[in-house]
N, C-alpha and C positions, 0 to 999 in steps of 0.2 A: 638597489636595489632589483634581486632577480625579482622574475615577473614570477616564479615557480613558488617565492616564501609563503608560507601558510601564515596565517594568526587568526588563534582559536581561544573558545576563552571557557573555562567547567564552572557549573551552579552546579548545588546540592538542591533535595528537595526540601522545601520550608519546612522549617518543626515546632513553627507556634502559629496564631493569627493570625502574628502581626506579618509575619516572617512571609507569608501568604499572599496579605493586601499587597505588600511591598513589591513584590518580585517582578511581576508581570513592567512596572516602569524601569527594573533593572535589567530586564529583560531589551525592554523597546531602548532603551539607553545604549544598551551595547551591540544590539543588534542596526545599530546607527553605522556602525564604524563598517558591516559588511565585514563581519568574520568569515572564513570558513565554512568553522563549524561553529557548533556547543557542544560539548560532552555534561552530561547530569551524573555525577554521583548515586550508588550503589548503597548508600546511608551505612552509620555502623555498623560493622558484623550482619552487613545484607540485611538487616531487619526492614527494611523502606521499599523495597522496591517496585509497590505503589502507587506508592509518593517520585520514584523517580519512574514510572511507565508515566504519570500524567505529568509530571514537569517536560520532558521532553516530547511529549503532544503539543503541551500550551505553548514552549519557541518554534514547533514548527509549522504550527498554526496561527500565530503572532504575529512572524516574521518572515519565514519560508524560508530561514536558513536553515541547513542541515542541523541535526540533531541527534548524537550518539551515547545512548545510556552506557555505563561501565552496569556488567556482567561479571556476577564474582561466581565460584565454583564453589566455595564452603561452604559443606554441610548439610550441599542440596544432591539431588539426583536425576543423575538423566530425565530420568519423568519428566518433571519439574523445568530443567534450563530448556529441555524441547517446547513444553508447553510455551515455555515464552518468549523465542527464538522464535517462533509462529505467527505469535500475536504484532512481535518486532515486525516480523516480516508481512503482512495481513494488514499493519499502520504503515504503509513504507517506510522504514525504516530501513539503511544501508548501509551503518556505521555502528559498529561496539566498540569499548572499548573492553580486549576480555585480561580479565581477572582473576586471582585466585584469589585473594578477599584476607580480611584480618580472623588472625587465629581466635580463639573463644577467651578474655582473656582467665580462666582455668583451666587450657590444655601446657601441657606439661611438656612438651616436645613442638619441633619445626614440621612436622607432618600434620596434616590439618586433613579435618574428619567430612566424611560423605563419599561420591562415588567416583569425583572427580578433585582428584588433591592440590592437582598443580595447575598452574596457566596452559600450560604446555600443551594437558590434559584436555581443557577447555577449547583451546584453540582449532585442536583436531576434531574433538566432535563438533563446534559448528563449523570444517571443513567434510565435512563424512555427511551432516545434515543438509547441509543448503549450499555448499558448492563456492564456490565464489560471488553468492547473489550477497554478503557482508563486506566492507572494505573493515579488516580485524586492526587495532589499534594494542598494542601492548605496553606494560612499562618497562622500564632501562632504571637504571641506578647509578648512573655515574663515579657515588663514594660507596658507591657496594650496599646492597639490603641489611637493614641490620639485623635483621634473624639470619645470615646466607656465613656456614661455613667459614670461608677463605672466599676475598678476593674470583681466586682460580671457580670456584664454586658456586658463585654470584655468578661468570659471565657464562658459564657451559650453562643454567640453569637459564639461562636469553638466549643463547644459541639453540635451545629446544623449541623456544616459543618461536621462535626465524623459521626453522627447523618443520616446526608443523603448520607453518601459513598463515602467518602475522601479517597486513603489507604496512605497520606502519609500529611505530613505537613511540612515546610519550614517557616525556625524565622523570622523576621527582625532582621539588627543585634543587636551588644548587645555590650559593653562591660564590662560587669560584669557578672564573670559567675554565682553565685548565683543566680541572676535575670532566667536565662538559669532552671537552680536548682526547682526553687525551681518553674517552670510550670510544670513543667517534674513530680515533687511530686502532682501539684492539679491535674494534670492527671490521676496518678496511684492511684489515689484515686475515683478517678472520674470513675472508668476502661474506661479510653482510654488508648488504644495497639495502634493506630497505632505510628509507628517513626517519630521519633518527630526530624527534623536535624536543628541543629545550622549555622544562616545564618551571612558570617564572611562578614567584612568589611574590607580590608587593607588601612590604615595608609600611605597617602602622600601625603596631602595636605590638613594644617590647615584650610583655611576660605572655601573650599570646604565640607568639614565634618563636619566644622560645620554649613552650612548653610544646607546639610543632615541633617544633625543629626534630626534638630529644625525643620523642616519638617513633618520630620516618626517619633519624640518621641521618637526617641535613643537617653539615657542619657551623656554624658557623665561625667564619674566622673570627680572633678575636681583637682587630683592631676596629670594624665593624660591631662585632658583644662590646668595649668598650665605652665605644660612640654612644650606638644605644641606652647603655648605662645613663650616662653623664645627661642624655636628654627626655628620661621615662618621665617627666615632673612634669615636659616638654612637651603636648601636643606636635605642634606645627613646625616646628626646630626638627623631631625624631621623621615628620612625615617628607618634612623639608629632605633634608640627609636621605634617608629609605626610599625617594627618587631617588635621586643624582645614582645612591650607587647602583640600585636594580636598573635601571635608564645605562648606562658604562657598560651596567652586565650584556643587556640588551644588546648596542651595539658591539660591544666585542663578538657576540656568540656569532650577528648577524656578516659580520664586517669576514669573520673567520670561517665563515658557508656553513654554519644552521639553517636547514634545509628550512625554520618554522618555527614559531613558542607561541605556547599554551601557557594562558595566563592561568592559573588560581584567584576568580576572581571571593571566593568567599561571602558571593551576592552581596558585596558593593561597587555598584558601576564604575563610581568617586576617583579610589588608587589607578585600575586598569586606566581608564579614560583620557586621567594625568600622563600617565604613562605612556598613553598612547602619541598624546600631543605632542609630549618632550620628548618621542624617541625623530615626531617628525614627520610618522604616520599618517596615511590620507585620513581623510576629516571627508565625506558629503558632506552637499552644501543642503 
């Protein structure tokens, strides 16, 4: 495996007192394997930016590992975004995940409200304000964004984010490696050279996975879905099956040249660390 391959973990701001109490242990366990960075989500509809800041700073201060806040532009103003950017810069943050954000549930169109409507506009704004200070990660959708008008329109939107100044991309999770490799080939033909980090979702819960995948447009291949249905009342067997499926996917991606894996941990250390060990990745003493 190439030394340049990166491994990173995503967290979200805890929403309950129990989640707050549990988070330091989760961070410590994940930090033990020394990921390249942690990212911290913005929260549903951009509602938890204070929680994002607090979680980012906890990661950075507790571990010394780089932490990257998600920053969305939906429903916001240039002034507010500029204030957030300066706050992060003043706090020593050097990486940001720049996203459009989720449309409000009441929205009847694919156009986002706010002064900056799309992620490429957010990337351009950050570059205008801060030059190259921040590494900027953007989202990529190998299986096409669920709100895209067409695959071509979706890819054009991704190109605009790259042209605006993205440093790298993290994909939505998927379970079909061919979707990733096809997207990577399209990027190569378009002379897009930024790293395309594969998003990885451990499989631990049948109902949760079905719900998440329906919302984000991730396809669950029929053979996986049927096996999960078979095991939905047998948690241990479902998790063992999920481990094998996702580990095989990770190996295929890494063998095929993926420059990194980004694990959606859902604030749970054990599923990701089981994958880590199953893949034979370095485990510090």
